[in-house]
TISEKE-543775 format. One record per residue: x, y, z of N, C-alpha, C in turn. Coordinates in steps of 0.1 Angstrom, whole numbers, plus 5000, padded with zeros to 4 digits. Example, Ala and Ser with C-alpha at 12.3 -4.5 7.8 and 13.67 -1.06 7.14 Angstrom:
BEGIN
513249435078512349555078513249675078
512849785071513749895071512950005079
This chain:
BEGIN
221267083414221366943419220966933433
220066843436219566823450220266713457
220766733469221466633477221066653492
221266553500220966573514221966673521
223266653518224266733525225366763516
225866893516227066933509228066953520
229266903518230366923527231367013519
231767133525232667223519233967213527
234967163520236267143525236566993526
237666953519237966803518239166763525
239566833536240666783544240166673553
240866653564240566543573239166553578
238766663584237466673590236266663580
236466733569235366713559235266573554
236366513551236366373547235666283557
235966303570235466223580233966243581
233466373580232066403580231366333568
231966333556231366273545231266123547
232366063553232265923556231165883565
231065953576230065923586228665943580
228466053573227166083567226765983556
227665943548227365853537227065713543
227865673553227565533558226265533566
225765653570224465663576223265673566
223665673553222565663543222265803537
223065903540222766033534223366043520
222766123511223466153498224366273501
225666263498226666363501227466393489
227666523488228666573478229666663486
230966623485232066703491232766793481
232866913484233567013475234867063481
235967043473237267083478237867173467
238367293472238867393462240167353456
240967263462242267223457242167083452
243267033446243366903441243466803453
243166673450243366573461244766563465
244966553479246366543484247166663484
246566783483247366903482248066933495
249067023495249867053506249767193511
248567253509248367393511247667423525
247067323531246267343543246967283555
246067203562246467153575246467003576
245966933565245766783566246866703559
247766763553248766693545249866633554
250766553548251866493556251566353560
252666283562252566133564252166093578
252466173588252266133602251666243610
250966203620250466293631250566213644
250766283655250666213668249266163671
249166033676247965993682248266013697
247966133702248366183715247266173725
247366093735246266073745246566153758
247566243757247966313769247066433772
245766403775244766503779244266473793
243866573800243166553813241766593813
241266653802239866703801238966593796
237866583803236866473800236366473786
236066583780235466593767236466533757
237766573758238766523749239066373751
239066333763239266183766238166103760
236966153761235766083755235966073740
236366183733236566183719237766093715
238766083723239866003720239465853721
238765813731238365673732237465633719
236565723715235765693704236665693691
237565793690238465793678239265673677
239765613687240565493686239665383680
238465363685237565263679237265293665
237065423661236665453647237865443638
239065483643240265453635240465313631
240165223641240265083638239165033629
237965083630236965053620237265093606
237865213605238265273592239365183586
240365143595241465063590240964933585
239964873591239364743587238664763573
237964873571237364903558238464923548
239564993552240665023542241464903539
241564813548242364693546243864713550
244164813558245564833562245564923575
246564903583246564983596246765133594
246165213603246265353602246965413615
247065323625247765373637248965283640
250065343644251265273648251365303663
251065203672251065223686252465213692
253265313689254665313694254765373708
253665423713253665493726253965633725
253765703737253965853737254665883750
255865953748256665993759256366143762
255866173774255666313777256566353788
257266473786258266513797258266663798
258866713809258766853813257466873820
257366993827256067033834255366923841
255966873851255466763859254066783865
253766903870252366923875251266893865
251466933852250566903842250466753839
251666693839251666543836250966473847
251066513859250466443870248866453869
248366573864246966583862246566483851
247366473841246966383830246966233835
248066203843248066063848246866033857
246466133866245266113874244066093866
243866173855242666153847242766023840
243865973836243965843830243665733840
244065743852243765643862242265633864
241665753865240165753867239465673856
239965673844239365613832239965473828
240965433836241565303832242465303820
242965423817243865443806245265413812
246065323805247365293810248365403808
248965453818250065553817250865543830
252165563829252965553841254265643840
254765683851255965753851257165663852
258265703844259565643845260565753847
261765723853262765823855263365863842
264065983843264766033831265865933827
266565873836267565783833267065653826
265965603831265265493825264765523811
264265643809263765683796264865703786
265965753791267165773782267665633777
267665543786268165403783267165333773
265865363774264865303766264865373752
264965503752264965573739266265653738
267265593732268565653732268765773723
267765793715267765913706267266033712
266866033725266266143732266966173745
266966293749267466333763266266383771
266366363784265266393794265866463806
265166563811265566633823264666603835
263466543832262466513842262066373841
261266323850260466203849259666213836
259266093831258566093818257266013821
256166073816254866003816254765933803
254765793804254665713791253265663790
252665673778251365623775251465523764
251365393767251565283757250565293746
249265323750248165323740248165443732
249265503728249365613719250365583708
250665683700251565663690251465763678
251365713666251265803655250165753645
249665843638248665813628249265823614
248965733606249465743592248465833584
248765963586247766063582247466063567
248466053559248266053545247365933541
247665823546246865703544245465723549
245365783560243965803566243065893557
243665993551242866073541242365993530
243265903524242765813514241765723518
241965663530240965573536239565633538
239565753543238265823545237565853532
238365893522237665923509237165793503
237965693503237565563496236365503503
236365503517235265443524233965533522
234165663522232965753520232465723506
233265713496232865693482232165553481
232665453488232065323488230665323493
230365423502229065433507228165533499
228765583488227965663479228265813479
229165863487229566003487230366033474
230166153469230866203458231866313462
233066293459234166393462234466473449
234466603449234766683438235866773442
237066753436238266833438238366943428
239267043431239467153423238167223420
237367233430235967293429235767393440
236167513438235967623448234467653449
234067683461232667733464232667883462
231767933454231668073451230668143460
229668063465228668133473227868023481
227468063493226567983501225368073505
224168023501222968103504221968023513
221668073524220668013533219268053529
218367953526217067983522216067913531
215967973544215067913553215767813562
215067753571215667663581216067523576
215567493564215867353559216467353545
216867463540217367473527218567563526
219667513519220867593517221267563503
221767673496222267653482223767683482
224467593476225967603475226267623460
226967723456227267753442228667743439
228967663429230367653423230367713409
231467713402231467763388230567683379
230367553382229667473372228267423377
228067423390226867363395226367443407
224967433408224367493420223667373428
224167353440223667243448222667293458
221467223459220467253470220467143479
220567173492220667063503219867113515
219567013523218967043536220067093546
221267053544222367093553223667113545
224467203550225867213545226767213557
227767133555228867123566230067193561
230467293568231667373564232867333573
233867263567235067223573236267273565
236367403564237267463554238567503560
238867463572240167493578240467643578
241667673573242167813573241267903565
240467853556239567933548238167943554
237967903566236567893572235968033572
236668133577236068273577235668323563
236568293554236268333540235068263534
234968133536233868063531232568103537
232568123550231268153557230868293554
231768393553231468523549230368583557
230468563570229568623580228268543582
228168423577226968343579226768283593
227868273600227868223613228768303622
228368323635229068393645229968293652
231268303649232268203655233168283665
233868213674234968273681235968323671
236868413675237868463666238768343662
238968323649239868223643241068283638
242268243643243468303639244268203631
244568233619245368143610246768173610
247568073613249068093614249667983605
250868023600251767923593252767863602
252667733604253567663613254667593605
255867573611256967523604257767423612
257167303614257967193620259067153610
259867053613260967003604261166853607
261666793597262166653598263666663600
264266573608265666563610266066413608
267166393601267566253597268066183610
267666063612268165983624269465933620
270365933630271765893628271965743630
270965673635271065523637269665463635
269565383625268265323621267765223631
268565183641268165083651267465153663
267565283664266965353675265365333675
264865323687263365323689262865463692
261865503685261365633687259865633691
259465673703258065703706257665833700
256365853699255965993697256166063710
256266203710256666273722256066413723
255766453735255466593739256466633749
256966753747257966813756257566953760
257066963772256567093777257667153786
257867283784258967353793258567353807
259567363816259267373830258467503832
257467503841256767623843257567733850
258667703856259567803862260267883851
259968013850260468093839261968113841
262568083852263968103854264867983850
264167873846264967753841265567783828
266867793828267667833816267667733805
267267603808267167503798266167543787
265267623790264167653781264067793776
265167873779265068013776264868053762
265267963753265167993738263967933732
263167863740261967793734260867893730
260167863720258967943716257667883721
257667753725256467693729256867553733
255867463738256167323739256567263725
257167153726257567083714256866943713
256466913700255866783698256766713687
256566583686257366513676257066363675
257566303664257466163662258366123650
258565993649259265943637258265933625
258765993614257965973601258865873593
258465743592259265653585259565693571
260865693567261265733554261665873553
261265963563261566103562262366153574
262366093585263166133596262266153609
262866223619262166253631261566393630
260266403631259666533630259666593644
259966723645259766803657259266943653
258467003662257967133659257467213671
257567343670256867423680255367423678
254567463688253167443687252467583687
251967623675251067743675251767873677
252967893672253668013674254068073660
253568023649253968073636253268213633
253768283623253168413619251768403615
250968503618249568513613249668533598
248768463591248968453577247568443570
247368513558246268483550246568353542
245668253543246068123537246168133521
245668233515245868253501247168333497
247868373507249168443505250168393515
250568273513251568203522252968223516
253868223525255268223521255868083520
255367993529255867853530257267853535
257767963540259167973544259167983560
260067913566260167923581260668053586
260268093598260868213604262268173609
263268243604264668203607264968173622
264468263630264768253645264068123650
262868093645262167973650262867843645
263367843633264067733628265367713635
266067823637267367813645267167753659
266067803665265767743678265367603678
264667553667264367413666265567333663
266467383655267767313654268567303667
268467403674269167403688268467303697
267167293696266367193703266867053700
267067023687267466893682268866863687
269766973687271166953692271166913707
270266973715270266953729269466833734
268366803727267366713732267166583724
267666583712267566473703268866423698
269666353706270966313702270966203691
269766153688269666053678269466103664
269466233662269366293649270566383646
270666413633271666503628270966643627
271366733636270666863636270866943623
271866913616272166993604271266953592
270466853594269666803583268166853583
267866953590266567003591265867023577
264766963575263966993563262567043568
262367173567261167233572259967193564
258867193571257467153566256667273568
255667303560254767413562253367363562
252567413573251167383574250467503581
249167493581248467603588247767553601
247667633610246767613622245667723621
244467683625243367773627242967763641
243167863649243167853663242167943670
241367883679240367963687241068023699
240468113706241168183717241568083728
240767973730241167883741241567743735
241767733722242267613715241267503716
239967533720238867433719238267443705
237767333700237167323687235867393686
235367423674233967473672233267373664
232267313670231367213664229967253667
229267323657227967383660227167403648
225867433650224967453639224367593639
224167653627223567783626222467763615
221267733619220167703609220567573601
220567583588220967463580222467453578
223167533585224667543583225367473595
226167383593226967313604228467343601
229067383612230467423611231367333620
232467293614233567233622234867313619
235367373630236467473627237267483640
238467553638239267593650239967473657
240467383649241067263655242467293661
242967413660243967463668245267383669
245567313658246767233658246767103666
245667063671245566933679244366853675
243866873663242566803660242666673653
243766643646243866533636243566403643
244066383655243866253662242366223664
241566323665240166313668239266293655
239966293643239266313631237966223629
238066093631236766013628235666043638
236066073651234966113660234466253657
235266343653234666473648233666453637
234066363628233066333617231766283622
231866203633230566153639229766263645
230466353653229866463659229166553649
229866583638229266663627228066593621
228166463619226966393614225766403623
226066393636224966403646224366543646
225166643645224666773644223766793632
224166743621223366743609221966683612
221966573620220766503623219966563634
220366683639219666753650220266743664
221366673665222066663678222866783681
223466783693224266893698225666843703
226666913700228066873705228166903719
229066853726229366893740229567043741
229067093753229067243754230367303752
231467233755232867293753233067333738
232367273729232667293715231567383708
230667433716229767523710230367663707
229767733697230367853692230267963704
229167963711229068053722229067973735
230267983742230467893754231067983765
């Protein structure tokens, strides 16, 4: 079967690439090894942070574009995909000051409030430092977003094929690539690989990427004790002083948000065990879960710490946590989103589409940088 582009991997990034390519007029087939809406990778779950707490220009550029594209996608979908509840960032004030300075340079609204003022505003949370609040942030309705991406891509002619593992990818010159499944052999001018934790397995040596480390991460939802509490999304970074005893049990910074109907999500960032994605335990590391419950006891007075419901997902992380968006002949790769990619999804789709068309991603995201 001849098509313009085959997309391998139907999570957030692959779906976004298919959307962008299809609405640009390309014939697109997306192949996903699991069923639609599966919970085995990194794209499932009802919410993600729309977190604009970055100081780096490349990420702020992508964030601005992503906000516009999320709104465009929501208009196509007919329902909102972002809840702009704001983002409360606390701890590690030197880092937060860099973020505030970068925001000021770009006209992004963000401002500091005292710990006392923050505690009065958000009674479900405790604070030990000033808080950098970003009103133009919040949470993404991530499960709805995946449906919206697929439906909008299909409306533009893309074909999504689930439960269809790719058995082989063969490069046949600069403009031809063959993708083989159990039932069909696809010939395309480009293939986009957005396979998440399976990237290395799918590529099988076809592209030289930075080391990709796959981990199993285990955030949890906690039941809120008062339904009238207001919850921003949040980032909590430990004090850079290693002698600060408040953070002695922490594994990493903490992120979180309210997931309506499920509770308040909180999690460590990128500290789960290294794992083969085909041989997952889906079970939390007891010490990490115990520490997360302790975090809820000490920092989230608006939840019942005894109600932790762990969630399991994968991170695919590069050495510096920057994404890989690059081309290798007719092969285009989007990988290594390192646990902070979802907010950028529609803009990543646009970048991948541009690479298919002969463009180049910002240098930060090239495989050799």
